[in-house]
N, C-alpha and C positions, 0 to 999 in steps of 0.2 A: 810124653809125646801126645796123650789124649788132651791134656791140659792146653798144649799149644794149639792143637787143632780147634779146640772150643773158643780160644781167645781170637784166632783168625776168623772164625765164623762170625763171632760178635762184631769184629771190626768191619767186616764186609756188610753186615747188617746195618751198622751205624752209618757207613759211608753211603750206602744206597738210600737211605732215609734223607741225609743231607742233600744228596743229588736231586732227589724227588722234590724236596721243598724249594730248592734253587729254581728248578725248571717251572714249578707252579708260579712262582713270584715274578719271574722275568720273561717266561715264554721261550727264552733261548738260553742255553748255558753260556756264560761269558758275555751277555749283552746287558749293559747297565741302564737304568732308567735315566732320562734327561736330567742334568743337574740344574738347579736353580739359576736363572740368568741366561741360560742357553737359548738361542732362537732357532726354531725349526724352519728350515727353508723348504718352500714348495714351489712347483712349477705350475704355471697356468697358460693356456693358449688364449690369445687375444687377437683382435683384428686391429691393426695399426694403419693409419692412412699417411701417405707421404706425397709430396709434391711431384707432379708429372713433369719432368725436365723439359720434355718437348712443348708443353704449354708455356712453362716459364720462359723458354727461348723465343716463342713465336707469338704468344698471346692469342692463339688460334681458338676462338670461342667454340669451334666444333669439337675440340678435345676436352677430356675430363681434366679438371684442375688438379685433383688429388686422386690417388689410387690406392687400394687396400692390398695388404699382405697379412698372412697369418704368422704369428711368431709366439713362441713359448717364452715367457719372462719369468724371473725368479722373484718370489715374494719373500722378503725377510722382514725387517722391522717396518718397512713403509707400507702404507695402505696400497691397495691394489690400484687406485687411481693415481697416486703420487708415483708408483712404480711404472705405470704405464706411460705417464707424461715424461718421465726421466728417461725412459727408453726411446720415446719419440724424439728426443733431442739428437739422437745418433742416427747417422745415415744407415740405411739397411745394408747388411754385408752380403756381397755376392748377388745383388739385384741391380740390374742396369736399368737407367731410365727413371730412377726414383731417388729422391733425396730430401732431407728435412730442410725446412725454412725456419725453423725455430732457432734463434740465435744461440750459439754454443755457450755464451756467457749468461744467458738468461737464468736466473735463480728462481726456482719454484719454492715458494714459501709454504704452501700448503693447499689441500683440496678438501672441501667439506661438501656433502651432498644434503640438501634440505628440500623436502617436498618435490623430488624430481629434478631440481636444478643443482648442478655442480658448480660451486663457487670456487674459482681457480685463482689462486693469489700469487702474483710474480712480484719479485722485487723491481723497483724502477731501474736499478743498476743493471746494465747489460741488455736492456730492451731497446735495441737500435736496429734500424733497417729501413729500406725503401718501402714505398706503398705496396708494390707487388708482393715483396717478401712477407709483408705484414698481413696482407690479405690470405696468402697461402698458409701461413703459420696458423692463423685463426681457423681456417678451414680444416687444416690437419687436426687440430685439438678438438673442435666441435664435432667433426665426423667420427673421430676416434671414440670420444667419450659417450656421444649419444648412440653408438653401437652397443654400449654396455647396458645390461639390464637395470631398469629403474631410473635412468637418466634421460630426460626429454629435452634439456636445455643446459647451456652453460653461461654463466655470468662471470665475466673476467673482473678481477680486482688487482689493483696495483698498490703495493704497500699496505694492504689490508682494507683498502677503501675503493668505492666506486669511482670511476673517473671517465672523462670523455674519450680520451686517447689511449691507445695501447702502445704503438711504437711511433706515434706522432701523426697518424693518418686516419685510421679507422675509429669510428665512433663505438665505443664499447659500453656505453652507459646503460644499455638494456641487454637482457639476455639474448643469445643466439640459440635458436631452437633447431631440432633435428631437421636436416635437409632431406626433403622428400621429393623424388622424381615425380612430377605431375604428369599424368597421362594426357594425351591430346583430347581425350573424350571430355575432359573437364571444361573445354571451350564450349560450354553449353549452358544456357539458362532457361530451364523449363522447356526444353525442346528446340529452342532457338539457338542457331549456329551462325558461324561466320561464313563468308563466301557463298551465301545462298542468293540466287538470282531474285530481284525484286518481285517479279510476277510469282514465283514459287513461294516467297515469304508472305505476300498478301494472300495468296491462295490458302496457305496453311493458317494464317492468323486473323484473316479479315481485313477489311479496309480500315486504314488508320482514321482516328478522329480528326487529325490535322496532318497535313504534309507541307513542309516548308524547304524551299530551295535556298542553298547558301548564296552569298552575293556573287560569287564566281560560277555558281550553277554546277559545281563539280560534286556537291554533296547534297543529300536530301534527308531531312529529319522527319521519320514517321512516328507520330505521337499516338500511343494507345493508353487506355485507362490505367494499366498497371506496368507499362514498359515503354521504352523508346527504342527506336532503331535507326542507325544512320546508314544510308545507302551511298556508296561510292563506286564509280565505274560499273554500275548496274548490279553490284552484289552487296550483301550486308557487310559493312565495315566495323560497325560497333553496336552493341546492345546493352542497355542498362536497365535496371528495375530498383524501385524502392519499395516494393511489395513483398509480403512475406508469402504470397501465393506462388511465386516462382522460386526455384532452387537449383542448385547445381547437381551434377550427377552424384557427387559425395554427400548431399544433403545439406549443404550450407545455404541459409536463407536469411532474409532480413529479420532482425530481432535476436539472432543467435549471439552468444557471448564471444568476446575476442579469443578467449582460450580455446573454444571449439575450433575456431578457424586455425590456429596455430597447431593445434594437435592433428588436424586433418591435413593441412598443407605444408607444415613445417615453416622454415624460415623464409620470409619474403625476399624477392630479389631486390626490392627497395621499399623503404618506408618513408612517407612524407607526413608531416604533422602541422597543424596550426601553431602559432605561437604559444597559445594557452594549453596546447597538448590534448584539448578535448576531442578534436577531430584527427584521425589518422587514416592515411590511405596505403593499404598493403598491396603492392603489386607483385604477381607472380609470373615469371616468364615460362610459357609452356612450349617447350622445344623451340623451333624457329617459326612457329605458326602463329602465335598470338600472345596476348597478355590477359591475365585474369586480375581484375581490380576488385578490391573489397575495401569499402570505406567504412570506418568504424567511429562511431560518436558515443562518447561516454561509456566506453567498453562494450558496446553493442553494435552489430552490423546494421548499418543504416542504408547501404547501397552496394549493388553487386553489378559488375560490368565485364564484358569481354570485348577485346578489340584486336584488330590486325596490327602486326608490327610494321612500322612504316620503313 
């Protein structure tokens, strides 16, 4: 009997040791470490932008074109950028007034981020749609990706190469930068603003060197050493400068690099350029109040202007 008791005690000691070793190696009894080739799935909350159906139906410029929602997406073998864009192809579930404009048949070939620019590559197959759908699809992608850390712009590729057209309408030859809402205070160059009465403007900045009426006498051009102002209906209609002595409230002045402009104000409402590409005019719409024009020559700011929307 004593022999049996001793054997049982020894067995209990051995089993306790095995249990202790297994617990130390796995952290939990019965939990096995991941096998080679298995993919660990994780969830991440991101901000996705979808087309505002009211805007798509009415083209009312007072409405936001795309609107954000927060959503958790599953990350598996795809990069987070590819996972986000593939999710963006699906209409949001249970959310009224929002839908995707990215064609269901559009095939994403890959996304690579270099120096803050996300290179988004789509197959040409399945890239079909009207101009409004195309504009909204681009806005969805650009707004979504530039919300992510480390991305300041998006360069679209088709079949691995830069091209002029995305879905046959929009020019995608250059990157789209983060869309930034510009405050009305930016309609200011060195303290000069729009809608200021002529007498108040002259009182603040002195008499011009030269004042010239237009042929129809509806506008008057006031010329100063480092800026010009156009008066229409008795108030300032446009102000321009080619001097580095005047700057915008955000600190943009003549001589700054183009990248500083883009980093400050984001994507321009429109970009016009000369045939040789040396001179570009970036125009930013500031609410419904006016336009901010920034002329860039050889990658440097050469002229800044503000003007009323006609």
